[in-house]
PQR file with spaces between the fields and no chain letter, atoms N, CA, C, O and H, PARSE charges and radii, in Angstrom:
ATOM       1  N    MET     1       7.781   18.729   22.690 -0.4000 1.5000
ATOM       2  CA   MET     1       6.742   18.163   21.853 -0.0000 2.0000
ATOM       3  C    MET     1       6.522   16.679   22.152  0.5500 1.7000
ATOM       4  O    MET     1       6.379   15.880   21.226 -0.5500 1.4000
ATOM       5  N    ARG     2       6.495   16.310   23.401 -0.4000 1.5000
ATOM       6  CA   ARG     2       6.277   14.914   23.772 -0.0000 2.0000
ATOM       7  C    ARG     2       4.855   14.468   23.473  0.5500 1.7000
ATOM       8  O    ARG     2       4.630   13.275   23.268 -0.5500 1.4000
ATOM       9  H    ARG     2       6.611   16.959   24.153  0.4000 1.0000
ATOM      10  N    PHE     3       3.896   15.367   23.441 -0.4000 1.5000
ATOM      11  CA   PHE     3       2.502   14.965   23.249 -0.0000 2.0000
ATOM      12  C    PHE     3       2.229   14.490   21.817  0.5500 1.7000
ATOM      13  O    PHE     3       1.161   13.932   21.567 -0.5500 1.4000
ATOM      14  H    PHE     3       4.078   16.336   23.608  0.4000 1.0000
ATOM      15  N    LEU     4       3.143   14.687   20.879 -0.4000 1.5000
ATOM      16  CA   LEU     4       2.962   14.236   19.497 -0.0000 2.0000
ATOM      17  C    LEU     4       3.534   12.846   19.249  0.5500 1.7000
ATOM      18  O    LEU     4       3.366   12.305   18.155 -0.5500 1.4000
ATOM      19  H    LEU     4       4.011   15.140   21.083  0.4000 1.0000
ATOM      20  N    ARG     5       4.202   12.256   20.228 -0.4000 1.5000
ATOM      21  CA   ARG     5       4.875   10.979   20.008 -0.0000 2.0000
ATOM      22  C    ARG     5       3.908    9.853   19.671  0.5500 1.7000
ATOM      23  O    ARG     5       4.245    9.006   18.844 -0.5500 1.4000
ATOM      24  H    ARG     5       4.339   12.695   21.116  0.4000 1.0000
ATOM      25  N    GLY     6       2.753    9.805   20.256 -0.4000 1.5000
ATOM      26  CA   GLY     6       1.823    8.700   20.057 -0.0000 2.0000
ATOM      27  C    GLY     6       0.935    8.835   18.840  0.5500 1.7000
ATOM      28  O    GLY     6       0.071    7.985   18.622 -0.5500 1.4000
ATOM      29  H    GLY     6       2.479   10.493   20.927  0.4000 1.0000
ATOM      30  N    GLU     7       1.114    9.859   18.046 -0.4000 1.5000
ATOM      31  CA   GLU     7       0.218   10.099   16.918 -0.0000 2.0000
ATOM      32  C    GLU     7       0.756    9.573   15.593  0.5500 1.7000
ATOM      33  O    GLU     7       0.120    9.777   14.558 -0.5500 1.4000
ATOM      34  H    GLU     7       1.816   10.549   18.223  0.4000 1.0000
ATOM      35  N    ASP     8       1.897    8.909   15.592 -0.4000 1.5000
ATOM      36  CA   ASP     8       2.460    8.409   14.336 -0.0000 2.0000
ATOM      37  C    ASP     8       1.597    7.323   13.720  0.5500 1.7000
ATOM      38  O    ASP     8       1.368    7.338   12.510 -0.5500 1.4000
ATOM      39  H    ASP     8       2.413    8.743   16.433  0.4000 1.0000
ATOM      40  N    GLY     9       1.116    6.390   14.508 -0.4000 1.5000
ATOM      41  CA   GLY     9       0.306    5.291   13.997 -0.0000 2.0000
ATOM      42  C    GLY     9      -1.114    5.691   13.666  0.5500 1.7000
ATOM      43  O    GLY     9      -1.807    4.970   12.948 -0.5500 1.4000
ATOM      44  H    GLY     9       1.302    6.377   15.490  0.4000 1.0000
ATOM      45  N    GLN    10      -1.554    6.806   14.163 -0.4000 1.5000
ATOM      46  CA   GLN    10      -2.929    7.237   13.948 -0.0000 2.0000
ATOM      47  C    GLN    10      -3.190    7.500   12.462  0.5500 1.7000
ATOM      48  O    GLN    10      -4.249    7.133   11.953 -0.5500 1.4000
ATOM      49  H    GLN    10      -0.992    7.393   14.746  0.4000 1.0000
ATOM      50  N    GLY    11      -2.263    8.115   11.774 -0.4000 1.5000
ATOM      51  CA   GLY    11      -2.451    8.388   10.353 -0.0000 2.0000
ATOM      52  C    GLY    11      -2.575    7.111    9.546  0.5500 1.7000
ATOM      53  O    GLY    11      -3.375    7.040    8.612 -0.5500 1.4000
ATOM      54  H    GLY    11      -1.403    8.413   12.187  0.4000 1.0000
ATOM      55  N    LEU    12      -1.789    6.098    9.896 -0.4000 1.5000
ATOM      56  CA   LEU    12      -1.848    4.814    9.206 -0.0000 2.0000
ATOM      57  C    LEU    12      -3.204    4.150    9.403  0.5500 1.7000
ATOM      58  O    LEU    12      -3.757    3.571    8.469 -0.5500 1.4000
ATOM      59  H    LEU    12      -1.139    6.155   10.655  0.4000 1.0000
ATOM      60  N    VAL    13      -3.733    4.232   10.603 -0.4000 1.5000
ATOM      61  CA   VAL    13      -5.048    3.647   10.880 -0.0000 2.0000
ATOM      62  C    VAL    13      -6.126    4.379   10.085  0.5500 1.7000
ATOM      63  O    VAL    13      -7.042    3.747    9.560 -0.5500 1.4000
ATOM      64  H    VAL    13      -3.283    4.702   11.362  0.4000 1.0000
ATOM      65  N    GLU    14      -6.027    5.677    9.994 -0.4000 1.5000
ATOM      66  CA   GLU    14      -7.020    6.440    9.227 -0.0000 2.0000
ATOM      67  C    GLU    14      -6.960    6.086    7.744  0.5500 1.7000
ATOM      68  O    GLU    14      -8.004    5.947    7.106 -0.5500 1.4000
ATOM      69  H    GLU    14      -5.282    6.191   10.420  0.4000 1.0000
ATOM      70  N    TYR    15      -5.769    5.940    7.188 -0.4000 1.5000
ATOM      71  CA   TYR    15      -5.637    5.536    5.787 -0.0000 2.0000
ATOM      72  C    TYR    15      -6.208    4.134    5.574  0.5500 1.7000
ATOM      73  O    TYR    15      -6.848    3.870    4.557 -0.5500 1.4000
ATOM      74  H    TYR    15      -4.921    6.054    7.706  0.4000 1.0000
ATOM      75  N    ALA    16      -5.979    3.250    6.519 -0.4000 1.5000
ATOM      76  CA   ALA    16      -6.509    1.892    6.405 -0.0000 2.0000
ATOM      77  C    ALA    16      -8.036    1.904    6.447  0.5500 1.7000
ATOM      78  O    ALA    16      -8.683    1.173    5.697 -0.5500 1.4000
ATOM      79  H    ALA    16      -5.458    3.464    7.345  0.4000 1.0000
ATOM      80  N    LEU    17      -8.607    2.721    7.312 -0.4000 1.5000
ATOM      81  CA   LEU    17     -10.071    2.811    7.384 -0.0000 2.0000
ATOM      82  C    LEU    17     -10.663    3.372    6.096  0.5500 1.7000
ATOM      83  O    LEU    17     -11.698    2.897    5.630 -0.5500 1.4000
ATOM      84  H    LEU    17      -8.081    3.314    7.921  0.4000 1.0000
ATOM      85  N    VAL    18     -10.023    4.364    5.528 -0.4000 1.5000
ATOM      86  CA   VAL    18     -10.502    4.919    4.258 -0.0000 2.0000
ATOM      87  C    VAL    18     -10.396    3.871    3.152  0.5500 1.7000
ATOM      88  O    VAL    18     -11.302    3.746    2.327 -0.5500 1.4000
ATOM      89  H    VAL    18      -9.182    4.750    5.907  0.4000 1.0000
ATOM      90  N    LEU    19      -9.298    3.120    3.130 -0.4000 1.5000
ATOM      91  CA   LEU    19      -9.122    2.073    2.125 -0.0000 2.0000
ATOM      92  C    LEU    19     -10.191    0.991    2.272  0.5500 1.7000
ATOM      93  O    LEU    19     -10.730    0.514    1.274 -0.5500 1.4000
ATOM      94  H    LEU    19      -8.563    3.222    3.800  0.4000 1.0000
ATOM      95  N    VAL    20     -10.497    0.607    3.494 -0.4000 1.5000
ATOM      96  CA   VAL    20     -11.549   -0.394    3.726 -0.0000 2.0000
ATOM      97  C    VAL    20     -12.900    0.147    3.287  0.5500 1.7000
ATOM      98  O    VAL    20     -13.685   -0.581    2.679 -0.5500 1.4000
ATOM      99  H    VAL    20     -10.060    0.994    4.306  0.4000 1.0000
ATOM     100  N    LEU    21     -13.182    1.396    3.577 -0.4000 1.5000
ATOM     101  CA   LEU    21     -14.455    1.997    3.170 -0.0000 2.0000
ATOM     102  C    LEU    21     -14.574    2.033    1.644  0.5500 1.7000
ATOM     103  O    LEU    21     -15.631    1.714    1.100 -0.5500 1.4000
ATOM     104  H    LEU    21     -12.545    1.987    4.071  0.4000 1.0000
ATOM     105  N    VAL    22     -13.519    2.410    0.963 -0.4000 1.5000
ATOM     106  CA   VAL    22     -13.542    2.438   -0.501 -0.0000 2.0000
ATOM     107  C    VAL    22     -13.752    1.030   -1.043  0.5500 1.7000
ATOM     108  O    VAL    22     -14.513    0.843   -1.992 -0.5500 1.4000
ATOM     109  H    VAL    22     -12.660    2.669    1.405  0.4000 1.0000
ATOM     110  N    ALA    23     -13.091    0.043   -0.458 -0.4000 1.5000
ATOM     111  CA   ALA    23     -13.249   -1.344   -0.913 -0.0000 2.0000
ATOM     112  C    ALA    23     -14.685   -1.819   -0.723  0.5500 1.7000
ATOM     113  O    ALA    23     -15.230   -2.494   -1.596 -0.5500 1.4000
ATOM     114  H    ALA    23     -12.473    0.195    0.313  0.4000 1.0000
ATOM     115  N    VAL    24     -15.302   -1.479    0.394 -0.4000 1.5000
ATOM     116  CA   VAL    24     -16.690   -1.881    0.649 -0.0000 2.0000
ATOM     117  C    VAL    24     -17.623   -1.227   -0.362  0.5500 1.7000
ATOM     118  O    VAL    24     -18.542   -1.877   -0.860 -0.5500 1.4000
ATOM     119  H    VAL    24     -14.860   -0.930    1.104  0.4000 1.0000
ATOM     120  N    VAL    25     -17.406    0.035   -0.670 -0.4000 1.5000
ATOM     121  CA   VAL    25     -18.249    0.735   -1.645 -0.0000 2.0000
ATOM     122  C    VAL    25     -18.090    0.117   -3.035  0.5500 1.7000
ATOM     123  O    VAL    25     -19.080   -0.087   -3.738 -0.5500 1.4000
ATOM     124  H    VAL    25     -16.660    0.563   -0.265  0.4000 1.0000
ATOM     125  N    VAL    26     -16.858   -0.180   -3.432 -0.4000 1.5000
ATOM     126  CA   VAL    26     -16.624   -0.787   -4.749 -0.0000 2.0000
ATOM     127  C    VAL    26     -17.281   -2.160   -4.830  0.5500 1.7000
ATOM     128  O    VAL    26     -17.897   -2.488   -5.844 -0.5500 1.4000
ATOM     129  H    VAL    26     -16.054   -0.014   -2.861  0.4000 1.0000
ATOM     130  N    ILE    27     -17.160   -2.961   -3.784 -0.4000 1.5000
ATOM     131  CA   ILE    27     -17.786   -4.288   -3.778 -0.0000 2.0000
ATOM     132  C    ILE    27     -19.308   -4.165   -3.853  0.5500 1.7000
ATOM     133  O    ILE    27     -19.955   -4.940   -4.557 -0.5500 1.4000
ATOM     134  H    ILE    27     -16.660   -2.694   -2.960  0.4000 1.0000
ATOM     135  N    ALA    28     -19.877   -3.211   -3.143 -0.4000 1.5000
ATOM     136  CA   ALA    28     -21.330   -3.016   -3.182 -0.0000 2.0000
ATOM     137  C    ALA    28     -21.790   -2.594   -4.577  0.5500 1.7000
ATOM     138  O    ALA    28     -22.808   -3.078   -5.072 -0.5500 1.4000
ATOM     139  H    ALA    28     -19.351   -2.582   -2.571  0.4000 1.0000
ATOM     140  N    ILE    29     -21.045   -1.698   -5.202 -0.4000 1.5000
ATOM     141  CA   ILE    29     -21.408   -1.250   -6.551 -0.0000 2.0000
ATOM     142  C    ILE    29     -21.315   -2.407   -7.541  0.5500 1.7000
ATOM     143  O    ILE    29     -22.198   -2.577   -8.383 -0.5500 1.4000
ATOM     144  H    ILE    29     -20.218   -1.305   -4.799  0.4000 1.0000
ATOM     145  N    LEU    30     -20.250   -3.200   -7.444 -0.4000 1.5000
ATOM     146  CA   LEU    30     -20.111   -4.348   -8.344 -0.0000 2.0000
ATOM     147  C    LEU    30     -21.201   -5.388   -8.101  0.5500 1.7000
ATOM     148  O    LEU    30     -21.672   -6.025   -9.044 -0.5500 1.4000
ATOM     149  H    LEU    30     -19.533   -3.062   -6.761  0.4000 1.0000
ATOM     150  N    ALA    31     -21.601   -5.562   -6.856 -0.4000 1.5000
ATOM     151  CA   ALA    31     -22.667   -6.520   -6.553 -0.0000 2.0000
ATOM     152  C    ALA    31     -23.995   -6.055   -7.144  0.5500 1.7000
ATOM     153  O    ALA    31     -24.779   -6.863   -7.642 -0.5500 1.4000
ATOM     154  H    ALA    31     -21.219   -5.045   -6.090  0.4000 1.0000
ATOM     155  N    LEU    32     -24.242   -4.747   -7.086 -0.4000 1.5000
ATOM     156  CA   LEU    32     -25.503   -4.228   -7.620 -0.0000 2.0000
ATOM     157  C    LEU    32     -25.514   -4.142   -9.140  0.5500 1.7000
ATOM     158  O    LEU    32     -26.523   -4.445   -9.777 -0.5500 1.4000
ATOM     159  H    LEU    32     -23.606   -4.090   -6.682  0.4000 1.0000
ATOM     160  N    LEU    33     -24.401   -3.734   -9.715 -0.4000 1.5000
ATOM     161  CA   LEU    33     -24.354   -3.508  -11.159 -0.0000 2.0000
ATOM     162  C    LEU    33     -23.707   -4.646  -11.930  0.5500 1.7000
ATOM     163  O    LEU    33     -23.591   -4.570  -13.153 -0.5500 1.4000
ATOM     164  H    LEU    33     -23.581   -3.488   -9.198  0.4000 1.0000
ATOM     165  N    GLY    34     -23.286   -5.693  -11.246 -0.4000 1.5000
ATOM     166  CA   GLY    34     -22.591   -6.805  -11.892 -0.0000 2.0000
ATOM     167  C    GLY    34     -23.340   -7.404  -13.066  0.5500 1.7000
ATOM     168  O    GLY    34     -22.764   -7.545  -14.145 -0.5500 1.4000
ATOM     169  H    GLY    34     -23.380   -5.755  -10.252  0.4000 1.0000
ATOM     170  N    PRO    35     -24.608   -7.761  -12.894 -0.5600 1.5000
ATOM     171  CA   PRO    35     -25.343   -8.338  -14.029  0.2800 2.0000
ATOM     172  C    PRO    35     -25.465   -7.373  -15.210  0.5500 1.7000
ATOM     173  O    PRO    35     -25.369   -7.798  -16.361 -0.5500 1.4000
ATOM     174  N    SER    36     -25.672   -6.105  -14.945 -0.4000 1.5000
ATOM     175  CA   SER    36     -25.773   -5.120  -16.034 -0.0000 2.0000
ATOM     176  C    SER    36     -24.452   -4.983  -16.771  0.5500 1.7000
ATOM     177  O    SER    36     -24.421   -4.924  -18.000 -0.5500 1.4000
ATOM     178  H    SER    36     -25.751   -5.761  -14.010  0.4000 1.0000
ATOM     179  N    ILE    37     -23.352   -4.932  -16.009 -0.4000 1.5000
ATOM     180  CA   ILE    37     -22.029   -4.818  -16.621 -0.0000 2.0000
ATOM     181  C    ILE    37     -21.722   -6.063  -17.448  0.5500 1.7000
ATOM     182  O    ILE    37     -21.184   -5.967  -18.551 -0.5500 1.4000
ATOM     183  H    ILE    37     -23.378   -4.979  -15.010  0.4000 1.0000
ATOM     184  N    SER    38     -22.067   -7.226  -16.911 -0.4000 1.5000
ATOM     185  CA   SER    38     -21.836   -8.482  -17.625 -0.0000 2.0000
ATOM     186  C    SER    38     -22.612   -8.505  -18.940  0.5500 1.7000
ATOM     187  O    SER    38     -22.069   -8.893  -19.974 -0.5500 1.4000
ATOM     188  H    SER    38     -22.505   -7.304  -16.015  0.4000 1.0000
ATOM     189  N    GLN    39     -23.864   -8.095  -18.905 -0.4000 1.5000
ATOM     190  CA   GLN    39     -24.677   -8.065  -20.124 -0.0000 2.0000
ATOM     191  C    GLN    39     -24.112   -7.074  -21.130  0.5500 1.7000
ATOM     192  O    GLN    39     -24.078   -7.357  -22.327 -0.5500 1.4000
ATOM     193  H    GLN    39     -24.305   -7.780  -18.065  0.4000 1.0000
ATOM     194  N    TRP    40     -23.668   -5.913  -20.656 -0.4000 1.5000
ATOM     195  CA   TRP    40     -23.110   -4.908  -21.552 -0.0000 2.0000
ATOM     196  C    TRP    40     -21.836   -5.419  -22.216  0.5500 1.7000
ATOM     197  O    TRP    40     -21.648   -5.236  -23.419 -0.5500 1.4000
ATOM     198  H    TRP    40     -23.696   -5.683  -19.683  0.4000 1.0000
ATOM     199  N    LEU    41     -20.962   -6.059  -21.442 -0.4000 1.5000
ATOM     200  CA   LEU    41     -19.728   -6.603  -22.007 -0.0000 2.0000
ATOM     201  C    LEU    41     -20.014   -7.725  -22.994  0.5500 1.7000
ATOM     202  O    LEU    41     -19.339   -7.851  -24.016 -0.5500 1.4000
ATOM     203  H    LEU    41     -21.115   -6.208  -20.465  0.4000 1.0000
ATOM     204  N    SER    42     -21.008   -8.528  -22.687 -0.4000 1.5000
ATOM     205  CA   SER    42     -21.391   -9.603  -23.597 -0.0000 2.0000
ATOM     206  C    SER    42     -21.899   -9.032  -24.919  0.5500 1.7000
ATOM     207  O    SER    42     -21.536   -9.520  -25.989 -0.5500 1.4000
ATOM     208  H    SER    42     -21.556   -8.425  -21.857  0.4000 1.0000
ATOM     209  N    ASN    43     -22.736   -8.001  -24.848 -0.4000 1.5000
ATOM     210  CA   ASN    43     -23.242   -7.355  -26.066 -0.0000 2.0000
ATOM     211  C    ASN    43     -22.116   -6.706  -26.858  0.5500 1.7000
ATOM     212  O    ASN    43     -22.093   -6.791  -28.085 -0.5500 1.4000
ATOM     213  H    ASN    43     -23.031   -7.604  -23.979  0.4000 1.0000
ATOM     214  N    ALA    44     -21.184   -6.062  -26.171 -0.4000 1.5000
ATOM     215  CA   ALA    44     -20.061   -5.432  -26.863 -0.0000 2.0000
ATOM     216  C    ALA    44     -19.183   -6.482  -27.536  0.5500 1.7000
ATOM     217  O    ALA    44     -18.729   -6.282  -28.662 -0.5500 1.4000
ATOM     218  H    ALA    44     -21.202   -5.993  -25.173  0.4000 1.0000
ATOM     219  N    GLY    45     -18.945   -7.593  -26.857 -0.4000 1.5000
ATOM     220  CA   GLY    45     -18.155   -8.673  -27.457 -0.0000 2.0000
ATOM     221  C    GLY    45     -18.829   -9.254  -28.682  0.5500 1.7000
ATOM     222  O    GLY    45     -18.168   -9.539  -29.681 -0.5500 1.4000
ATOM     223  H    GLY    45     -19.314   -7.756  -25.942  0.4000 1.0000
ATOM     224  N    GLU    46     -20.134   -9.431  -28.616 -0.4000 1.5000
ATOM     225  CA   GLU    46     -20.873   -9.946  -29.781 -0.0000 2.0000
ATOM     226  C    GLU    46     -20.815   -8.957  -30.940  0.5500 1.7000
ATOM     227  O    GLU    46     -20.681   -9.359  -32.095 -0.5500 1.4000
ATOM     228  H    GLU    46     -20.671   -9.200  -27.804  0.4000 1.0000
ATOM     229  N    TRP    47     -20.916   -7.670  -30.634 -0.4000 1.5000
ATOM     230  CA   TRP    47     -20.843   -6.655  -31.693 -0.0000 2.0000
ATOM     231  C    TRP    47     -19.475   -6.690  -32.370  0.5500 1.7000
ATOM     232  O    TRP    47     -19.386   -6.634  -33.597 -0.5500 1.4000
ATOM     233  H    TRP    47     -21.025   -7.343  -29.695  0.4000 1.0000
ATOM     234  N    PHE    48     -18.400   -6.783  -31.567 -0.4000 1.5000
ATOM     235  CA   PHE    48     -17.049   -6.851  -32.146 -0.0000 2.0000
ATOM     236  C    PHE    48     -16.862   -8.127  -32.959  0.5500 1.7000
ATOM     237  O    PHE    48     -16.234   -8.103  -34.018 -0.5500 1.4000
ATOM     238  H    PHE    48     -18.473   -6.829  -30.571  0.4000 1.0000
ATOM     239  N    ARG    49     -17.405   -9.246  -32.468 -0.4000 1.5000
ATOM     240  CA   ARG    49     -17.292  -10.501  -33.188 -0.0000 2.0000
ATOM     241  C    ARG    49     -17.973  -10.397  -34.558  0.5500 1.7000
ATOM     242  O    ARG    49     -17.438  -10.868  -35.561 -0.5500 1.4000
ATOM     243  H    ARG    49     -17.915   -9.265  -31.608  0.4000 1.0000
ATOM     244  N    GLN    50     -19.149   -9.778  -34.588 -0.4000 1.5000
ATOM     245  CA   GLN    50     -19.861   -9.610  -35.860 -0.0000 2.0000
ATOM     246  C    GLN    50     -19.148   -8.619  -36.765  0.5500 1.7000
ATOM     247  O    GLN    50     -19.108   -8.807  -37.981 -0.5500 1.4000
ATOM     248  H    GLN    50     -19.584   -9.395  -33.773  0.4000 1.0000
ATOM     249  N    ALA    51     -18.588   -7.572  -36.187 -0.4000 1.5000
ATOM     250  CA   ALA    51     -17.898   -6.554  -36.992 -0.0000 2.0000
ATOM     251  C    ALA    51     -16.629   -7.122  -37.619  0.5500 1.7000
ATOM     252  O    ALA    51     -16.289   -6.773  -38.750 -0.5500 1.4000
ATOM     253  H    ALA    51     -18.621   -7.420  -35.199  0.4000 1.0000
ATOM     254  N    LEU    52     -15.940   -7.977  -36.912 -0.4000 1.5000
ATOM     255  CA   LEU    52     -14.687   -8.537  -37.431 -0.0000 2.0000
ATOM     256  C    LEU    52     -14.929   -9.680  -38.412  0.5500 1.7000
ATOM     257  O    LEU    52     -14.088   -9.937  -39.273 -0.5500 1.4000
ATOM     258  H    LEU    52     -16.216   -8.260  -35.994  0.4000 1.0000
ATOM     259  N    SER    53     -16.048  -10.362  -38.298 -0.4000 1.5000
ATOM     260  CA   SER    53     -16.287  -11.499  -39.188 -0.0000 2.0000
ATOM     261  C    SER    53     -16.843  -11.068  -40.542  0.5500 1.7000
ATOM     262  O    SER    53     -16.764  -11.836  -41.501 -0.5500 1.4000
ATOM     263  H    SER    53     -16.732  -10.153  -37.598  0.4000 1.0000
ATOM     264  N    SER    54     -17.405   -9.859  -40.650 -0.4000 1.5000
ATOM     265  CA   SER    54     -17.956   -9.452  -41.949 -0.0000 2.0000
ATOM     266  C    SER    54     -17.036   -8.583  -42.739  0.5500 1.7000
ATOM     267  O    SER    54     -17.377   -8.171  -43.848 -0.5500 1.4000
ATOM     268  H    SER    54     -17.470   -9.236  -39.872  0.4000 1.0000
């Protein structure tokens, strides 16, 4: 089974590529939805602030 010796690092490279792809997708989603998420969190914080003060 000498032909399998060079394939040990290949799996690590594939996992790294998948991790990079997931990171790029997450960054793209946050870049597109960032303002909406920020506004939603701001509204939720204001609602909690009003609910706790009354």
